[in-house]
PDB file of N, CA, C and O in Angstrom:
ATOM      1  N   MET A   1     -62.412 -29.016  33.337  1.00  0.00           N
ATOM      2  CA  MET A   1     -62.095 -28.254  32.125  1.00  0.00           C
ATOM      3  C   MET A   1     -60.466 -27.388  32.331  1.00  0.00           C
ATOM      4  O   MET A   1     -60.272 -26.457  33.113  1.00  0.00           O
ATOM      5  N   ASN A   2     -59.559 -27.932  31.508  1.00  0.00           N
ATOM      6  CA  ASN A   2     -58.456 -28.123  30.520  1.00  0.00           C
ATOM      7  C   ASN A   2     -58.096 -27.657  30.013  1.00  0.00           C
ATOM      8  O   ASN A   2     -57.851 -28.194  28.933  1.00  0.00           O
ATOM      9  N   ARG A   3     -57.591 -25.953  30.201  1.00  0.00           N
ATOM     10  CA  ARG A   3     -57.621 -25.017  29.639  1.00  0.00           C
ATOM     11  C   ARG A   3     -56.094 -24.755  29.054  1.00  0.00           C
ATOM     12  O   ARG A   3     -55.202 -24.726  29.902  1.00  0.00           O
ATOM     13  N   ARG A   4     -55.651 -24.522  27.379  1.00  0.00           N
ATOM     14  CA  ARG A   4     -54.605 -24.118  26.873  1.00  0.00           C
ATOM     15  C   ARG A   4     -54.124 -23.036  26.918  1.00  0.00           C
ATOM     16  O   ARG A   4     -54.854 -22.098  26.600  1.00  0.00           O
ATOM     17  N   LEU A   5     -52.764 -22.766  27.314  1.00  0.00           N
ATOM     18  CA  LEU A   5     -52.480 -21.422  26.358  1.00  0.00           C
ATOM     19  C   LEU A   5     -51.966 -20.775  25.258  1.00  0.00           C
ATOM     20  O   LEU A   5     -51.013 -21.273  24.658  1.00  0.00           O
ATOM     21  N   PRO A   6     -52.438 -19.782  24.924  1.00  0.00           N
ATOM     22  CA  PRO A   6     -51.816 -19.589  23.226  1.00  0.00           C
ATOM     23  C   PRO A   6     -50.370 -19.262  22.966  1.00  0.00           C
ATOM     24  O   PRO A   6     -49.516 -18.509  23.434  1.00  0.00           O
ATOM     25  N   HIS A   7     -50.465 -20.084  22.095  1.00  0.00           N
ATOM     26  CA  HIS A   7     -48.843 -19.873  21.419  1.00  0.00           C
ATOM     27  C   HIS A   7     -47.626 -19.661  22.442  1.00  0.00           C
ATOM     28  O   HIS A   7     -46.912 -18.736  22.827  1.00  0.00           O
ATOM     29  N   GLY A   8     -47.846 -21.523  22.748  1.00  0.00           N
ATOM     30  CA  GLY A   8     -46.831 -22.214  23.278  1.00  0.00           C
ATOM     31  C   GLY A   8     -46.060 -22.063  25.048  1.00  0.00           C
ATOM     32  O   GLY A   8     -45.029 -22.257  25.691  1.00  0.00           O
ATOM     33  N   GLY A   9     -47.708 -21.495  25.152  1.00  0.00           N
ATOM     34  CA  GLY A   9     -47.403 -22.262  27.232  1.00  0.00           C
ATOM     35  C   GLY A   9     -47.114 -20.993  27.960  1.00  0.00           C
ATOM     36  O   GLY A   9     -46.833 -19.954  27.363  1.00  0.00           O
ATOM     37  N   LEU A  10     -47.191 -21.098  29.358  1.00  0.00           N
ATOM     38  CA  LEU A  10     -46.104 -19.978  29.886  1.00  0.00           C
ATOM     39  C   LEU A  10     -44.865 -20.028  30.248  1.00  0.00           C
ATOM     40  O   LEU A  10     -44.164 -19.444  31.074  1.00  0.00           O
ATOM     41  N   ARG A  11     -44.730 -20.835  29.474  1.00  0.00           N
ATOM     42  CA  ARG A  11     -42.491 -21.059  29.664  1.00  0.00           C
ATOM     43  C   ARG A  11     -42.135 -19.420  28.491  1.00  0.00           C
ATOM     44  O   ARG A  11     -41.334 -18.497  28.640  1.00  0.00           O
ATOM     45  N   ALA A  12     -43.439 -19.786  27.104  1.00  0.00           N
ATOM     46  CA  ALA A  12     -42.804 -18.984  26.158  1.00  0.00           C
ATOM     47  C   ALA A  12     -43.029 -18.269  25.974  1.00  0.00           C
ATOM     48  O   ALA A  12     -42.524 -17.533  25.127  1.00  0.00           O
ATOM     49  N   GLN A  13     -44.385 -17.954  27.017  1.00  0.00           N
ATOM     50  CA  GLN A  13     -44.375 -16.204  26.986  1.00  0.00           C
ATOM     51  C   GLN A  13     -43.774 -15.925  27.815  1.00  0.00           C
ATOM     52  O   GLN A  13     -43.223 -14.933  27.340  1.00  0.00           O
ATOM     53  N   LEU A  14     -43.217 -16.072  29.265  1.00  0.00           N
ATOM     54  CA  LEU A  14     -42.249 -15.527  29.640  1.00  0.00           C
ATOM     55  C   LEU A  14     -41.096 -14.990  29.036  1.00  0.00           C
ATOM     56  O   LEU A  14     -40.733 -13.814  29.042  1.00  0.00           O
ATOM     57  N   ALA A  15     -40.467 -16.125  28.426  1.00  0.00           N
ATOM     58  CA  ALA A  15     -39.268 -16.383  27.458  1.00  0.00           C
ATOM     59  C   ALA A  15     -39.138 -15.087  26.266  1.00  0.00           C
ATOM     60  O   ALA A  15     -38.181 -14.591  25.671  1.00  0.00           O
ATOM     61  N   VAL A  16     -40.318 -14.885  26.266  1.00  0.00           N
ATOM     62  CA  VAL A  16     -40.320 -13.990  24.850  1.00  0.00           C
ATOM     63  C   VAL A  16     -40.438 -12.510  25.775  1.00  0.00           C
ATOM     64  O   VAL A  16     -39.815 -11.477  25.526  1.00  0.00           O
ATOM     65  N   ALA A  17     -41.207 -12.676  26.665  1.00  0.00           N
ATOM     66  CA  ALA A  17     -41.837 -11.454  27.556  1.00  0.00           C
ATOM     67  C   ALA A  17     -39.981 -10.929  28.463  1.00  0.00           C
ATOM     68  O   ALA A  17     -39.853  -9.730  28.711  1.00  0.00           O
ATOM     69  N   ILE A  18     -39.239 -11.520  28.698  1.00  0.00           N
ATOM     70  CA  ILE A  18     -38.100 -11.264  29.249  1.00  0.00           C
ATOM     71  C   ILE A  18     -37.439 -10.897  28.055  1.00  0.00           C
ATOM     72  O   ILE A  18     -36.920  -9.788  28.179  1.00  0.00           O
ATOM     73  N   ALA A  19     -37.240 -11.475  26.803  1.00  0.00           N
ATOM     74  CA  ALA A  19     -36.622 -11.175  25.906  1.00  0.00           C
ATOM     75  C   ALA A  19     -36.752  -9.741  25.406  1.00  0.00           C
ATOM     76  O   ALA A  19     -35.832  -8.924  25.444  1.00  0.00           O
ATOM     77  N   LEU A  20     -37.967  -9.510  24.935  1.00  0.00           N
ATOM     78  CA  LEU A  20     -38.289  -8.208  24.706  1.00  0.00           C
ATOM     79  C   LEU A  20     -38.212  -6.974  25.617  1.00  0.00           C
ATOM     80  O   LEU A  20     -38.187  -5.811  25.213  1.00  0.00           O
ATOM     81  N   VAL A  21     -38.174  -7.410  27.004  1.00  0.00           N
ATOM     82  CA  VAL A  21     -37.627  -6.457  27.865  1.00  0.00           C
ATOM     83  C   VAL A  21     -36.230  -5.883  28.073  1.00  0.00           C
ATOM     84  O   VAL A  21     -35.869  -4.753  28.402  1.00  0.00           O
ATOM     85  N   THR A  22     -35.487  -7.094  27.758  1.00  0.00           N
ATOM     86  CA  THR A  22     -33.999  -6.710  27.741  1.00  0.00           C
ATOM     87  C   THR A  22     -33.928  -6.300  26.280  1.00  0.00           C
ATOM     88  O   THR A  22     -33.439  -5.183  26.116  1.00  0.00           O
ATOM     89  N   LEU A  23     -34.281  -6.905  25.248  1.00  0.00           N
ATOM     90  CA  LEU A  23     -33.453  -6.137  24.045  1.00  0.00           C
ATOM     91  C   LEU A  23     -34.599  -4.177  23.987  1.00  0.00           C
ATOM     92  O   LEU A  23     -34.499  -3.470  22.984  1.00  0.00           O
ATOM     93  N   LEU A  24     -35.551  -3.710  25.269  1.00  0.00           N
ATOM     94  CA  LEU A  24     -35.715  -2.541  25.100  1.00  0.00           C
ATOM     95  C   LEU A  24     -34.548  -2.119  25.730  1.00  0.00           C
ATOM     96  O   LEU A  24     -33.694  -1.499  25.095  1.00  0.00           O
ATOM     97  N   ALA A  25     -34.404  -2.414  27.027  1.00  0.00           N
ATOM     98  CA  ALA A  25     -33.510  -1.808  27.696  1.00  0.00           C
ATOM     99  C   ALA A  25     -32.230  -1.699  27.587  1.00  0.00           C
ATOM    100  O   ALA A  25     -31.692  -0.673  28.003  1.00  0.00           O
ATOM    101  N   VAL A  26     -31.148  -3.166  26.760  1.00  0.00           N
ATOM    102  CA  VAL A  26     -30.692  -2.162  25.941  1.00  0.00           C
ATOM    103  C   VAL A  26     -30.420  -1.303  24.999  1.00  0.00           C
ATOM    104  O   VAL A  26     -29.522  -0.461  25.002  1.00  0.00           O
ATOM    105  N   GLY A  27     -31.405  -1.573  23.975  1.00  0.00           N
ATOM    106  CA  GLY A  27     -31.509  -0.389  22.780  1.00  0.00           C
ATOM    107  C   GLY A  27     -31.889   0.512  23.669  1.00  0.00           C
ATOM    108  O   GLY A  27     -31.277   1.422  23.111  1.00  0.00           O
ATOM    109  N   ALA A  28     -32.697   1.384  25.177  1.00  0.00           N
ATOM    110  CA  ALA A  28     -33.284   2.123  25.553  1.00  0.00           C
ATOM    111  C   ALA A  28     -31.334   2.799  25.744  1.00  0.00           C
ATOM    112  O   ALA A  28     -30.791   3.683  25.081  1.00  0.00           O
ATOM    113  N   SER A  29     -30.724   1.924  26.923  1.00  0.00           N
ATOM    114  CA  SER A  29     -29.470   2.400  27.280  1.00  0.00           C
ATOM    115  C   SER A  29     -28.383   3.090  25.581  1.00  0.00           C
ATOM    116  O   SER A  29     -27.640   4.070  25.535  1.00  0.00           O
ATOM    117  N   PHE A  30     -28.721   2.141  24.498  1.00  0.00           N
ATOM    118  CA  PHE A  30     -27.440   2.271  23.359  1.00  0.00           C
ATOM    119  C   PHE A  30     -28.041   4.020  23.369  1.00  0.00           C
ATOM    120  O   PHE A  30     -27.377   4.996  23.718  1.00  0.00           O
ATOM    121  N   VAL A  31     -29.408   4.016  22.898  1.00  0.00           N
ATOM    122  CA  VAL A  31     -29.404   5.314  22.401  1.00  0.00           C
ATOM    123  C   VAL A  31     -29.091   6.294  23.972  1.00  0.00           C
ATOM    124  O   VAL A  31     -28.630   7.403  23.700  1.00  0.00           O
ATOM    125  N   ALA A  32     -29.190   6.158  24.800  1.00  0.00           N
ATOM    126  CA  ALA A  32     -28.662   7.189  25.667  1.00  0.00           C
ATOM    127  C   ALA A  32     -27.142   7.220  25.193  1.00  0.00           C
ATOM    128  O   ALA A  32     -26.667   8.095  24.471  1.00  0.00           O
ATOM    129  N   LEU A  33     -26.671   6.472  25.549  1.00  0.00           N
ATOM    130  CA  LEU A  33     -24.918   6.796  25.700  1.00  0.00           C
ATOM    131  C   LEU A  33     -24.412   6.785  24.175  1.00  0.00           C
ATOM    132  O   LEU A  33     -23.296   7.288  24.050  1.00  0.00           O
ATOM    133  N   TYR A  34     -25.071   6.261  22.852  1.00  0.00           N
ATOM    134  CA  TYR A  34     -24.794   6.865  21.876  1.00  0.00           C
ATOM    135  C   TYR A  34     -24.648   8.764  21.942  1.00  0.00           C
ATOM    136  O   TYR A  34     -23.661   9.417  21.604  1.00  0.00           O
ATOM    137  N   GLY A  35     -26.395   9.467  22.660  1.00  0.00           N
ATOM    138  CA  GLY A  35     -26.518  10.711  22.785  1.00  0.00           C
ATOM    139  C   GLY A  35     -25.529  11.396  23.356  1.00  0.00           C
ATOM    140  O   GLY A  35     -24.789  12.120  22.691  1.00  0.00           O
ATOM    141  N   ARG A  36     -25.438  11.271  24.375  1.00  0.00           N
ATOM    142  CA  ARG A  36     -24.226  11.526  25.205  1.00  0.00           C
ATOM    143  C   ARG A  36     -22.672  11.423  24.806  1.00  0.00           C
ATOM    144  O   ARG A  36     -21.854  12.200  25.298  1.00  0.00           O
ATOM    145  N   THR A  37     -22.360  10.562  24.014  1.00  0.00           N
ATOM    146  CA  THR A  37     -21.191  10.586  24.326  1.00  0.00           C
ATOM    147  C   THR A  37     -20.644  11.214  22.452  1.00  0.00           C
ATOM    148  O   THR A  37     -19.520  11.641  22.186  1.00  0.00           O
ATOM    149  N   GLY A  38     -21.561  11.107  21.662  1.00  0.00           N
ATOM    150  CA  GLY A  38     -21.554  12.140  20.359  1.00  0.00           C
ATOM    151  C   GLY A  38     -22.121  13.804  20.760  1.00  0.00           C
ATOM    152  O   GLY A  38     -21.863  14.803  20.088  1.00  0.00           O
ATOM    153  N   SER A  39     -22.784  13.776  21.782  1.00  0.00           N
ATOM    154  CA  SER A  39     -22.726  15.380  21.984  1.00  0.00           C
ATOM    155  C   SER A  39     -21.122  16.251  22.940  1.00  0.00           C
ATOM    156  O   SER A  39     -20.677  17.387  23.100  1.00  0.00           O
ATOM    157  N   ARG A  40     -20.784  14.871  23.327  1.00  0.00           N
ATOM    158  CA  ARG A  40     -19.986  15.380  24.755  1.00  0.00           C
ATOM    159  C   ARG A  40     -18.240  15.506  23.020  1.00  0.00           C
ATOM    160  O   ARG A  40     -17.589  16.544  22.909  1.00  0.00           O
ATOM    161  N   LEU A  41     -18.036  14.546  22.290  1.00  0.00           N
ATOM    162  CA  LEU A  41     -17.558  14.408  21.432  1.00  0.00           C
ATOM    163  C   LEU A  41     -17.302  15.774  20.255  1.00  0.00           C
ATOM    164  O   LEU A  41     -16.290  16.397  19.935  1.00  0.00           O
ATOM    165  N   ARG A  42     -18.276  15.832  19.966  1.00  0.00           N
ATOM    166  CA  ARG A  42     -18.885  17.186  19.361  1.00  0.00           C
ATOM    167  C   ARG A  42     -18.489  18.421  20.042  1.00  0.00           C
ATOM    168  O   ARG A  42     -18.032  19.478  19.608  1.00  0.00           O
ATOM    169  N   GLY A  43     -18.815  17.970  21.356  1.00  0.00           N
ATOM    170  CA  GLY A  43     -18.191  20.003  21.913  1.00  0.00           C
ATOM    171  C   GLY A  43     -16.851  20.342  22.156  1.00  0.00           C
ATOM    172  O   GLY A  43     -16.430  21.475  22.387  1.00  0.00           O
ATOM    173  N   GLU A  44     -15.797  18.650  22.053  1.00  0.00           N
ATOM    174  CA  GLU A  44     -14.617  18.723  22.213  1.00  0.00           C
ATOM    175  C   GLU A  44     -13.741  18.918  20.956  1.00  0.00           C
ATOM    176  O   GLU A  44     -12.640  19.455  20.835  1.00  0.00           O
ATOM    177  N   LEU A  45     -14.406  18.433  20.221  1.00  0.00           N
ATOM    178  CA  LEU A  45     -13.490  18.568  18.631  1.00  0.00           C
ATOM    179  C   LEU A  45     -13.693  20.226  18.142  1.00  0.00           C
ATOM    180  O   LEU A  45     -12.876  20.775  17.403  1.00  0.00           O
ATOM    181  N   ASP A  46     -14.901  20.908  18.675  1.00  0.00           N
ATOM    182  CA  ASP A  46     -15.402  22.481  18.217  1.00  0.00           C
ATOM    183  C   ASP A  46     -14.261  22.883  18.675  1.00  0.00           C
ATOM    184  O   ASP A  46     -13.491  23.457  17.906  1.00  0.00           O
ATOM    185  N   THR A  47     -13.848  22.629  20.258  1.00  0.00           N
ATOM    186  CA  THR A  47     -13.004  23.561  21.032  1.00  0.00           C
ATOM    187  C   THR A  47     -11.946  22.849  20.438  1.00  0.00           C
ATOM    188  O   THR A  47     -11.970  23.444  19.361  1.00  0.00           O
ATOM    189  N   GLN A  48     -10.945  21.951  20.300  1.00  0.00           N
ATOM    190  CA  GLN A  48     -10.482  21.777  19.649  1.00  0.00           C
ATOM    191  C   GLN A  48     -10.408  22.930  17.924  1.00  0.00           C
ATOM    192  O   GLN A  48      -9.634  23.851  17.665  1.00  0.00           O
ATOM    193  N   LEU A  49     -10.863  22.695  17.586  1.00  0.00           N
ATOM    194  CA  LEU A  49     -10.740  23.286  16.124  1.00  0.00           C
ATOM    195  C   LEU A  49     -11.181  24.708  16.261  1.00  0.00           C
ATOM    196  O   LEU A  49     -11.327  25.072  15.094  1.00  0.00           O
ATOM    197  N   ARG A  50     -11.507  25.829  17.138  1.00  0.00           N
ATOM    198  CA  ARG A  50     -11.509  27.086  17.982  1.00  0.00           C
ATOM    199  C   ARG A  50     -10.013  26.999  18.320  1.00  0.00           C
ATOM    200  O   ARG A  50      -9.434  28.005  17.910  1.00  0.00           O
ATOM    201  N   THR A  51      -9.141  26.067  18.974  1.00  0.00           N
ATOM    202  CA  THR A  51      -7.731  26.313  19.375  1.00  0.00           C
ATOM    203  C   THR A  51      -7.066  26.948  18.320  1.00  0.00           C
ATOM    204  O   THR A  51      -6.707  28.075  17.982  1.00  0.00           O
ATOM    205  N   GLN A  52      -7.035  25.447  17.818  1.00  0.00           N
ATOM    206  CA  GLN A  52      -6.038  25.122  16.092  1.00  0.00           C
ATOM    207  C   GLN A  52      -6.178  26.710  15.271  1.00  0.00           C
ATOM    208  O   GLN A  52      -5.244  27.357  14.799  1.00  0.00           O
ATOM    209  N   ALA A  53      -7.647  27.082  15.279  1.00  0.00           N
ATOM    210  CA  ALA A  53      -7.879  28.455  14.566  1.00  0.00           C
ATOM    211  C   ALA A  53      -7.294  29.385  14.684  1.00  0.00           C
ATOM    212  O   ALA A  53      -6.771  30.114  13.841  1.00  0.00           O
ATOM    213  N   THR A  54      -7.359  29.469  16.438  1.00  0.00           N
ATOM    214  CA  THR A  54      -6.344  30.900  17.094  1.00  0.00           C
ATOM    215  C   THR A  54      -5.284  30.974  16.653  1.00  0.00           C
ATOM    216  O   THR A  54      -4.811  31.981  16.126  1.00  0.00           O
ATOM    217  N   ASP A  55      -4.413  29.278  16.885  1.00  0.00           N
ATOM    218  CA  ASP A  55      -3.276  28.716  17.043  1.00  0.00           C
ATOM    219  C   ASP A  55      -2.755  29.536  15.187  1.00  0.00           C
ATOM    220  O   ASP A  55      -2.095  30.546  14.942  1.00  0.00           O
ATOM    221  N   TRP A  56      -3.311  28.700  14.411  1.00  0.00           N
ATOM    222  CA  TRP A  56      -3.794  29.224  12.950  1.00  0.00           C
ATOM    223  C   TRP A  56      -3.229  30.396  12.702  1.00  0.00           C
ATOM    224  O   TRP A  56      -2.051  30.468  12.352  1.00  0.00           O
ATOM    225  N   ARG A  57      -4.324  31.889  12.916  1.00  0.00           N
ATOM    226  CA  ARG A  57      -4.104  33.163  13.293  1.00  0.00           C
ATOM    227  C   ARG A  57      -2.736  33.690  13.604  1.00  0.00           C
ATOM    228  O   ARG A  57      -2.379  34.690  12.981  1.00  0.00           O
ATOM    229  N   ARG A  58      -1.775  33.062  14.639  1.00  0.00           N
ATOM    230  CA  ARG A  58      -1.162  33.682  15.535  1.00  0.00           C
ATOM    231  C   ARG A  58      -0.093  33.385  14.398  1.00  0.00           C
ATOM    232  O   ARG A  58       0.605  34.233  13.842  1.00  0.00           O
ATOM    233  N   PHE A  59      -0.099  32.195  14.190  1.00  0.00           N
ATOM    234  CA  PHE A  59       1.211  31.203  13.589  1.00  0.00           C
ATOM    235  C   PHE A  59       1.738  32.205  12.241  1.00  0.00           C
ATOM    236  O   PHE A  59       2.901  32.467  11.936  1.00  0.00           O
ATOM    237  N   ILE A  60       0.125  32.777  11.381  1.00  0.00           N
ATOM    238  CA  ILE A  60       0.622  33.238  10.510  1.00  0.00           C
ATOM    239  C   ILE A  60       0.385  35.516  10.357  1.00  0.00           C
ATOM    240  O   ILE A  60       0.160  36.345   9.475  1.00  0.00           O
ATOM    241  N   ALA A  61       0.597  35.490  11.608  1.00  0.00           N
ATOM    242  CA  ALA A  61       0.516  36.970  11.696  1.00  0.00           C
ATOM    243  C   ALA A  61       1.513  37.736  11.274  1.00  0.00           C
ATOM    244  O   ALA A  61       2.223  37.953  12.256  1.00  0.00           O
ATOM    245  N   GLY A  62       1.975  38.302  10.258  1.00  0.00           N
ATOM    246  CA  GLY A  62       2.918  39.088  10.014  1.00  0.00           C
ATOM    247  C   GLY A  62       3.401  38.039   8.678  1.00  0.00           C
ATOM    248  O   GLY A  62       4.346  38.297   7.933  1.00  0.00           O
ATOM    249  N   ALA A  63       2.841  37.259   8.612  1.00  0.00           N
ATOM    250  CA  ALA A  63       3.601  36.826   7.324  1.00  0.00           C
ATOM    251  C   ALA A  63       2.986  36.942   5.989  1.00  0.00           C
ATOM    252  O   ALA A  63       1.758  36.853   5.989  1.00  0.00           O
ATOM    253  N   LYS A  64       3.572  37.124   4.836  1.00  0.00           N
ATOM    254  CA  LYS A  64       3.337  37.035   3.634  1.00  0.00           C
ATOM    255  C   LYS A  64       2.778  36.470   3.026  1.00  0.00           C
ATOM    256  O   LYS A  64       3.565  36.104   2.153  1.00  0.00           O
ATOM    257  N   LEU A  65       1.436  35.897   2.735  1.00  0.00           N
ATOM    258  CA  LEU A  65       0.495  34.640   2.163  1.00  0.00           C
ATOM    259  C   LEU A  65      -0.286  35.150   1.360  1.00  0.00           C
ATOM    260  O   LEU A  65      -1.504  34.998   1.455  1.00  0.00           O
ATOM    261  N   ASN A  66       0.395  35.977   0.252  1.00  0.00           N
ATOM    262  CA  ASN A  66       0.363  36.489  -1.773  1.00  0.00           C
ATOM    263  C   ASN A  66      -0.176  35.459  -2.219  1.00  0.00           C
ATOM    264  O   ASN A  66      -1.100  35.671  -3.004  1.00  0.00           O
ATOM    265  N   THR A  67       0.061  34.447  -2.007  1.00  0.00           N
ATOM    266  CA  THR A  67       0.429  33.327  -3.225  1.00  0.00           C
ATOM    267  C   THR A  67      -0.174  31.716  -2.810  1.00  0.00           C
ATOM    268  O   THR A  67       0.253  31.375  -1.707  1.00  0.00           O
ATOM    269  N   PRO A  68      -0.802  30.988  -3.271  1.00  0.00           N
ATOM    270  CA  PRO A  68      -0.687  29.552  -2.748  1.00  0.00           C
ATOM    271  C   PRO A  68       0.365  28.588  -2.626  1.00  0.00           C
ATOM    272  O   PRO A  68       0.157  27.432  -2.257  1.00  0.00           O
ATOM    273  N   ALA A  69       1.784  29.160  -3.007  1.00  0.00           N
ATOM    274  CA  ALA A  69       2.657  28.162  -2.332  1.00  0.00           C
ATOM    275  C   ALA A  69       2.877  28.848  -0.936  1.00  0.00           C
ATOM    276  O   ALA A  69       3.087  28.201   0.089  1.00  0.00           O
ATOM    277  N   ALA A  70       2.831  29.781  -0.974  1.00  0.00           N
ATOM    278  CA  ALA A  70       3.438  30.546   0.315  1.00  0.00           C
ATOM    279  C   ALA A  70       1.904  30.302   0.893  1.00  0.00           C
ATOM    280  O   ALA A  70       1.932  31.450   0.449  1.00  0.00           O
ATOM    281  N   VAL A  71       1.114  30.113   1.215  1.00  0.00           N
ATOM    282  CA  VAL A  71       0.063  29.489   1.902  1.00  0.00           C
ATOM    283  C   VAL A  71       0.550  28.193   2.217  1.00  0.00           C
ATOM    284  O   VAL A  71       0.806  27.861   3.375  1.00  0.00           O
ATOM    285  N   GLU A  72       0.680  27.487   1.288  1.00  0.00           N
ATOM    286  CA  GLU A  72       0.982  25.818   1.595  1.00  0.00           C
ATOM    287  C   GLU A  72       3.008  25.598   2.158  1.00  0.00           C
ATOM    288  O   GLU A  72       3.603  24.539   2.358  1.00  0.00           O
ATOM    289  N   ARG A  73       3.539  27.008   2.254  1.00  0.00           N
ATOM    290  CA  ARG A  73       4.422  26.500   3.414  1.00  0.00           C
ATOM    291  C   ARG A  73       4.296  26.794   4.315  1.00  0.00           C
ATOM    292  O   ARG A  73       5.003  26.334   5.212  1.00  0.00           O
ATOM    293  N   ALA A  74       3.483  27.572   4.521  1.00  0.00           N
ATOM    294  CA  ALA A  74       3.094  28.245   5.958  1.00  0.00           C
ATOM    295  C   ALA A  74       2.513  27.224   6.496  1.00  0.00           C
ATOM    296  O   ALA A  74       2.908  26.777   7.573  1.00  0.00           O
ATOM    297  N   ALA A  75       1.424  26.666   5.791  1.00  0.00           N
ATOM    298  CA  ALA A  75       0.610  25.437   6.544  1.00  0.00           C
ATOM    299  C   ALA A  75       1.652  24.089   6.925  1.00  0.00           C
ATOM    300  O   ALA A  75       1.537  23.496   7.998  1.00  0.00           O
ATOM    301  N   ALA A  76       2.432  23.798   6.134  1.00  0.00           N
ATOM    302  CA  ALA A  76       3.399  22.618   6.050  1.00  0.00           C
ATOM    303  C   ALA A  76       4.179  22.595   7.450  1.00  0.00           C
ATOM    304  O   ALA A  76       4.328  21.593   8.150  1.00  0.00           O
ATOM    305  N   ARG A  77       4.774  24.225   7.803  1.00  0.00           N
ATOM    306  CA  ARG A  77       5.695  24.345   8.945  1.00  0.00           C
ATOM    307  C   ARG A  77       4.776  24.280  10.418  1.00  0.00           C
ATOM    308  O   ARG A  77       5.221  23.767  11.444  1.00  0.00           O
ATOM    309  N   PHE A  78       2.847  25.161  10.259  1.00  0.00           N
ATOM    310  CA  PHE A  78       2.308  25.077  11.279  1.00  0.00           C
ATOM    311  C   PHE A  78       1.959  23.128  11.039  1.00  0.00           C
ATOM    312  O   PHE A  78       2.815  22.655  11.787  1.00  0.00           O
ATOM    313  N   ILE A  79       1.369  22.192  10.561  1.00  0.00           N
ATOM    314  CA  ILE A  79       1.441  21.144  10.608  1.00  0.00           C
ATOM    315  C   ILE A  79       2.332  20.885  11.570  1.00  0.00           C
ATOM    316  O   ILE A  79       2.071  20.992  12.768  1.00  0.00           O
ATOM    317  N   ALA A  80       3.636  20.466  11.021  1.00  0.00           N
ATOM    318  CA  ALA A  80       5.160  19.657  11.298  1.00  0.00           C
ATOM    319  C   ALA A  80       5.331  20.705  12.963  1.00  0.00           C
ATOM    320  O   ALA A  80       5.500  19.964  13.931  1.00  0.00           O
ATOM    321  N   ALA A  81       5.304  22.082  13.284  1.00  0.00           N
ATOM    322  CA  ALA A  81       4.897  22.103  14.417  1.00  0.00           C
ATOM    323  C   ALA A  81       3.853  21.489  15.618  1.00  0.00           C
ATOM    324  O   ALA A  81       4.068  21.868  16.769  1.00  0.00           O
ATOM    325  N   GLN A  82       3.434  21.139  15.526  1.00  0.00           N
ATOM    326  CA  GLN A  82       2.483  20.173  16.246  1.00  0.00           C
ATOM    327  C   GLN A  82       2.997  19.189  17.112  1.00  0.00           C
ATOM    328  O   GLN A  82       4.106  18.697  16.899  1.00  0.00           O
ATOM    329  N   GLY A  83       2.282  18.848  18.089  1.00  0.00           N
ATOM    330  CA  GLY A  83       2.980  18.223  18.787  1.00  0.00           C
ATOM    331  C   GLY A  83       2.169  16.208  18.948  1.00  0.00           C
ATOM    332  O   GLY A  83       2.502  15.184  19.546  1.00  0.00           O
ATOM    333  N   TYR A  84       1.294  16.523  18.228  1.00  0.00           N
ATOM    334  CA  TYR A  84       0.881  15.018  17.753  1.00  0.00           C
ATOM    335  C   TYR A  84       0.824  15.351  16.086  1.00  0.00           C
ATOM    336  O   TYR A  84       0.887  16.486  15.613  1.00  0.00           O
ATOM    337  N   HIS A  85       0.682  14.017  15.265  1.00  0.00           N
ATOM    338  CA  HIS A  85       0.351  13.516  14.371  1.00  0.00           C
ATOM    339  C   HIS A  85      -0.303  12.558  14.186  1.00  0.00           C
ATOM    340  O   HIS A  85       0.088  11.531  14.739  1.00  0.00           O
ATOM    341  N   ALA A  86      -1.233  12.508  13.561  1.00  0.00           N
ATOM    342  CA  ALA A  86      -2.578  11.345  13.521  1.00  0.00           C
ATOM    343  C   ALA A  86      -1.228  10.116  12.747  1.00  0.00           C
ATOM    344  O   ALA A  86      -0.635   9.292  13.443  1.00  0.00           O
ATOM    345  N   ASP A  87      -1.055  10.241  11.613  1.00  0.00           N
ATOM    346  CA  ASP A  87      -0.146   9.203  11.074  1.00  0.00           C
ATOM    347  C   ASP A  87       1.134   9.821  11.015  1.00  0.00           C
ATOM    348  O   ASP A  87       1.565  10.755  10.338  1.00  0.00           O
ATOM    349  N   HIS A  88       1.816   8.837  12.172  1.00  0.00           N
ATOM    350  CA  HIS A  88       3.230   8.630  11.994  1.00  0.00           C
ATOM    351  C   HIS A  88       4.113   8.602  10.908  1.00  0.00           C
ATOM    352  O   HIS A  88       4.996   9.429  10.679  1.00  0.00           O
ATOM    353  N   GLY A  89       3.828   7.601  10.246  1.00  0.00           N
ATOM    354  CA  GLY A  89       4.612   7.242   8.739  1.00  0.00           C
ATOM    355  C   GLY A  89       4.792   8.257   7.819  1.00  0.00           C
ATOM    356  O   GLY A  89       5.758   7.785   7.219  1.00  0.00           O
ATOM    357  N   LYS A  90       4.683   8.759   7.558  1.00  0.00           N
ATOM    358  CA  LYS A  90       4.379   9.827   6.261  1.00  0.00           C
ATOM    359  C   LYS A  90       4.901  11.148   7.144  1.00  0.00           C
ATOM    360  O   LYS A  90       4.452  11.533   8.224  1.00  0.00           O
ATOM    361  N   ALA A  91       5.990  11.726   6.350  1.00  0.00           N
ATOM    362  CA  ALA A  91       6.730  13.218   6.832  1.00  0.00           C
ATOM    363  C   ALA A  91       5.360  14.107   6.410  1.00  0.00           C
ATOM    364  O   ALA A  91       4.480  13.859   5.585  1.00  0.00           O
ATOM    365  N   CYS A  92       5.494  14.906   7.051  1.00  0.00           N
ATOM    366  CA  CYS A  92       4.616  16.014   6.702  1.00  0.00           C
ATOM    367  C   CYS A  92       5.588  16.630   5.219  1.00  0.00           C
ATOM    368  O   CYS A  92       6.816  16.695   5.167  1.00  0.00           O
ATOM    369  N   GLN A  93       4.722  16.981   4.246  1.00  0.00           N
ATOM    370  CA  GLN A  93       5.445  17.528   2.672  1.00  0.00           C
ATOM    371  C   GLN A  93       5.308  18.896   2.560  1.00  0.00           C
ATOM    372  O   GLN A  93       5.732  19.479   1.563  1.00  0.00           O
TER     373      GLN A  93
END
């Protein structure tokens, strides 16, 4: 009795099984790395923002920021004093 395997035979079934296992492994790795990286980056950004907020409070200590123009000038000086600028091509206004 000659019995045929359904859906294209043993080779096709093995190829589909290997493809599914590979897809699941790659998907699981992506999810794990994405979650870890996102969590780490959020933590770093939160730390940097807290540091920047502390630096800003020290920078404006004693300053008279009673008008929007005064706040804008102080902010421009604060930004100009930073060591790194994401956009090197434009001067701070």
